[in-house]
C-alpha positions in Angstrom: 128.2 174.2 151.1 131.6 174.9 150.4 133.4 175.2 147.3 137.0 175.7 146.7 138.4 178.0 143.8 142.0 178.5 142.8 143.3 182.0 141.1 144.7 182.3 137.8 148.0 183.9 136.3 148.6 184.4 132.6 151.5 182.6 130.9 150.6 184.0 128.0 148.4 187.2 127.2 147.4 187.5 123.4 144.9 189.9 122.6 143.9 191.2 119.2 141.9 193.8 118.1 138.2 195.0 119.7 135.4 193.1 117.8 132.4 194.6 117.0 130.6 193.6 120.3 133.5 195.2 122.5 135.6 192.1 123.1 138.9 191.0 122.0 139.8 187.8 120.5 142.7 186.3 123.0 144.9 183.5 122.9 145.4 182.8 126.7 147.4 180.2 128.5 145.1 180.2 131.6 147.6 178.4 134.9 146.2 177.5 138.3 148.2 178.7 141.2 147.7 177.2 144.9 145.9 180.5 145.8 142.2 179.8 147.1 138.8 181.3 147.8 135.9 179.6 149.0 132.2 180.4 148.5 129.8 178.8 151.1 126.3 178.4 150.3 123.5 178.1 152.9 119.8 178.5 152.6 117.7 181.8 153.5 114.6 182.4 154.4 113.8 185.7 153.0 113.2 185.1 150.0 110.3 183.6 148.7 112.3 182.7 144.9 115.2 181.0 144.4 119.1 183.0 144.1 120.8 184.9 146.4 119.1 186.2 149.6 122.8 188.1 151.0 126.2 187.9 150.1 129.5 188.3 152.9 133.2 188.4 152.3 136.1 187.7 154.1 139.8 188.3 154.2 141.4 184.5 154.5 145.5 186.1 153.8 146.1 186.9 157.2 145.4 190.2 156.9 146.9 190.8 153.4 143.7 191.5 151.5 142.2 193.5 154.3 142.2 196.6 151.7 141.4 194.4 148.9 138.2 193.0 151.1 136.3 196.1 151.0 135.7 197.1 147.0 134.5 193.4 146.9 130.4 194.2 146.3 127.7 192.5 149.1 124.5 193.1 145.9 123.7 192.0 142.5 126.7 193.0 140.4 129.0 190.5 142.3 129.8 187.7 139.9 129.1 185.1 142.1 125.5 186.6 142.9 125.0 186.7 139.4 126.2 183.3 139.1 123.6 181.9 141.5 120.5 183.9 140.0 121.7 182.5 136.8 121.5 178.9 138.0 118.3 179.5 139.8 117.0 181.2 136.7 118.1 178.4 134.4 116.9 175.2 136.7 114.7 176.6 138.3 115.7 176.1 141.7 113.4 177.6 144.4 115.1 177.9 147.5 117.0 181.2 148.4 120.5 181.1 149.4 122.7 183.3 151.3 126.8 183.4 150.4 129.8 183.3 152.1 133.3 184.3 150.1 136.4 183.8 152.1 138.8 185.8 149.9 143.0 185.0 149.7 142.5 185.7 146.0 143.4 189.6 144.7 140.3 191.7 144.5 140.9 193.6 140.7 143.8 192.1 140.7 144.2 190.4 137.2 143.8 186.9 138.6 140.3 186.5 138.0 139.4 186.0 142.0 135.0 187.5 140.7 135.5 184.9 138.1 137.0 182.5 140.8 134.1 182.9 142.6 131.3 183.2 140.7 132.9 179.6 139.6 132.2 178.1 142.8 128.9 179.9 143.5 128.2 177.4 140.4 129.0 174.6 141.6 128.1 175.0 145.2 124.7 176.1 144.2 124.4 173.1 142.3 125.5 170.6 145.0 123.3 172.6 147.1 120.1 172.6 145.5 120.3 169.1 143.7 120.5 170.4 140.2 122.3 167.9 138.6 124.0 169.5 136.3 126.6 168.2 134.3 130.3 169.5 133.7 129.9 170.9 130.8 126.5 172.6 131.0 128.1 174.4 133.7 131.2 175.4 132.0 128.2 176.9 129.5 126.8 178.7 132.1 130.0 179.9 133.1 130.3 181.4 130.0 127.5 183.2 129.8 129.0 185.1 132.9 132.5 186.4 131.6 135.7 185.1 130.1 137.6 184.2 133.0 134.9 182.4 135.0 134.9 178.6 133.1 138.3 178.0 133.7 138.4 177.7 137.2 136.0 175.1 137.2 138.1 173.5 134.8 141.8 174.2 136.7 145.2 172.8 136.1 146.7 174.7 132.6 144.8 175.3 129.8 144.5 177.4 126.6 141.7 179.5 126.0 140.1 180.9 122.9 137.3 183.4 121.4 137.5 185.6 124.3 138.9 183.4 126.8 136.0 181.1 127.5 137.0 178.4 124.4 139.5 176.3 126.7 141.8 173.2 125.6 143.7 171.5 128.2 147.1 171.6 128.2 150.5 169.6 129.6 152.4 171.3 132.7 155.6 168.7 133.5 156.6 170.2 136.8 155.5 172.3 139.6 156.3 175.4 139.1 156.8 178.1 142.2 155.2 181.7 142.2 155.7 185.4 144.0 152.7 187.5 143.4 153.6 191.1 144.4 149.8 192.9 145.0 149.1 196.5 144.9 147.0 198.4 147.3 144.9 199.9 144.0 143.0 197.5 141.5 142.7 198.2 137.9 140.0 198.9 135.8 139.9 195.6 133.3 138.2 197.5 131.0 139.9 200.6 131.1 143.0 198.6 131.0 141.9 197.0 127.4 141.1 200.8 126.3 144.4 201.9 127.0 145.9 198.9 124.9 143.5 199.4 122.1 144.7 203.1 122.3 148.6 201.9 122.2 148.1 199.2 119.8 145.4 200.4 117.0 146.7 197.5 114.6 146.8 195.3 117.1 147.5 191.3 115.1 145.1 188.9 115.1 145.8 186.4 118.7 148.6 183.5 118.0 149.9 181.4 120.3 153.3 180.0 120.9 154.6 177.0 120.7 157.8 177.6 122.6 155.9 178.4 126.3 154.0 174.9 125.4 157.0 173.0 124.7 158.7 174.3 127.6 155.3 173.8 129.9 155.0 170.2 128.8 158.7 169.7 129.3 158.7 171.5 132.7 161.6 173.4 131.5 160.6 176.2 134.5 163.6 178.9 132.7 162.3 178.2 129.1 158.8 178.7 130.7 160.6 182.1 132.3 161.8 183.4 129.3 158.8 182.3 126.8 156.3 184.2 129.4 154.0 187.3 127.6 151.5 189.6 128.3 150.1 192.0 125.5 148.2 194.4 128.2 151.4 194.9 130.2 152.1 198.0 128.6 148.7 199.3 129.0 149.0 198.3 132.5 152.3 199.9 133.3 151.3 203.4 131.8 148.5 203.3 134.1 149.9 202.6 137.2 153.5 203.5 136.0 155.2 202.2 139.7 154.7 198.4 138.3 158.0 199.0 136.9 159.7 199.4 139.8 158.0 196.1 141.5 158.7 194.1 137.8 162.8 195.0 137.8 162.9 194.2 141.8 162.3 190.7 140.9 164.5 190.6 137.6 167.4 192.2 140.3 166.6 188.7 143.0 166.8 186.8 140.0 163.1 185.8 139.1 163.0 183.7 135.6 159.9 185.5 134.5 158.5 188.5 135.5 155.0 189.5 134.4 152.3 192.1 135.0 149.2 189.2 135.8 146.0 189.7 133.2 144.8 193.2 133.4 146.6 193.8 136.6 148.1 195.2 138.9 149.9 192.2 140.5 153.2 191.2 139.2 153.7 187.5 138.4 157.3 186.3 139.3 158.5 182.5 138.4 160.8 181.3 141.1 163.0 178.3 140.5 162.1 176.8 144.2 160.4 177.5 146.3 162.8 178.6 148.3 163.8 181.2 145.9 160.1 181.9 145.9 160.9 183.5 149.6 163.7 185.4 147.8 162.0 187.3 146.0 158.8 188.1 147.6 161.3 189.2 150.9 163.5 191.5 147.1 159.9 193.2 145.7 158.3 193.6 149.2 160.5 196.9 148.8 159.0 198.4 146.1 156.8 201.2 146.1 153.5 200.1 144.6 153.7 196.7 146.7 151.6 196.0 150.1 151.8 192.5 149.8 153.4 189.8 148.6 152.4 185.8 148.3 154.1 182.3 147.3 152.4 179.7 146.3 152.8 176.9 143.7 150.6 175.6 140.4 149.4 174.0 138.4 146.6 172.8 140.8 143.3 171.7 140.7 139.9 173.4 139.1 137.0 174.1 141.5 136.2 171.5 144.2 133.8 170.5 146.5 134.3 170.4 150.4 
């Protein structure tokens, strides 16, 4: 059973102060883009109980993620592995499975690749085992796995609140064209949030941006570009200053918006058209920290069984 799942970019990421449980309240405008991982589930005979018996991964990007693939854990620390274990535990599924991930989403790149794989594993294992969970039940399990795991099940564009797991679908009135500049190394999400807390100790409660939501609904790419925002960007730039040159290269090429995606280090650029996206990609490849670029569009649907 194979499930395809999209990457995401955060069109707005407003971050509140740290909560007592260690999380942060967020207003997170998720946007699914046509950059996909695939998770395939097959039966395995090496374990007497349900859940993963093993996990493998391959680069589906045409060579652009070779360095990223080495950072994919192939054990129980992998979020897709944990998703399969959770589903088996909750449903009593007793057939062991092997998970295989074909990756085109950057690893530790701020595009929720690990979360997307977990979402795909939930859907694929649910179908493989015939557990028949409702969509809302899968969403609830996804929220238990992590703040970003629920959105890839939904796809499209959505506003996430709480710690990002409470989703409200939003309208996107036009196809948006994107460029993503990948870095050789990743950034640790906990380290980025720790830097954010240090830089902005008195952060206010996060608020949504009605200007951005109106621009999205009207399909006004230029207005969307002007309204893009990420509260974590200063922290990501502090930890990886070279990202500033990548952002500057995209702006110089006429990108409508340029920002660090999520906790980084992937940089995202909104282009005027598919043709302009290729021009922006060519420009940002010259930045010292950029090792690969990807062009794609959004929004796109969430996890689908192939």
